[in-house]
C-alpha positions, 0 to 999 in steps of 0.5 A: 687827658693823657700827659705825653710829657717826657716827665709823664712816666716819672710818677710819685705817690701823692695824697690818696692813691693817685699818681701824678708827674713829679714835675708839672708842665711849665715848670722850670728845669736846670740842665746839668752835665759835663762841658770841659773836655767835650767838643764845643763844650758839649753845647750841642747836647745841652742845646738839643736837650733844652730844645726837647724840653722846651717843646714839651712846655718846660722853662729851661735854664741852660748853662750852655747859653750863658756867656760871660766875659773871656776872662771868666774862670770856672768859679765865675761860671759855677757861681752863675750856674748855681744861681740859676740852679736855685731857681729851678723846680727840677734838675735834668742831668745829661750823660757823663754828669758823674765825670764832671766836677761842676755837675757833681756839685750841682747835683749835690746842691740840688739834693740838699735843696730838695730839688728833684733830679732826673737823668736824660737818656734816650729822650726819656727822664728817670728820677734820680734816687738818693741813697748813702754813697756814690753809685753810677749807672746800672742798666741805664738807670742813674742813681746818685747816692749821697753821704750825709 
């Protein structure tokens, strides 16, 4: 049976010589990306990505759907977002993530927790590669380098 999931072209070597999707269908994914400085807090991009992933069969934790009280601070939202992130099987980052302090924190936490990180671009997902220092985009492929 062919897997038409957006994760289908993202493969890893498993036991033996077989390849399989890193994030199986019905897994829980967390969305990370920029919000501050975007019209409507970038909710249209978050919600469109969530919709696409849900159509594929994934459970989506979308921080754009979180509503706290009107007095909530950035720190309040980050605490809630990091609780959601810790429940995820994978993180999907949106374009511009590297310009967002919150998204950079989320990517760092996901990396440290061993949660795979994927870029969402043009309705396809590409796995993030962890290296030794921060590199941005190269030919449409996201690379997050982490200094230990």
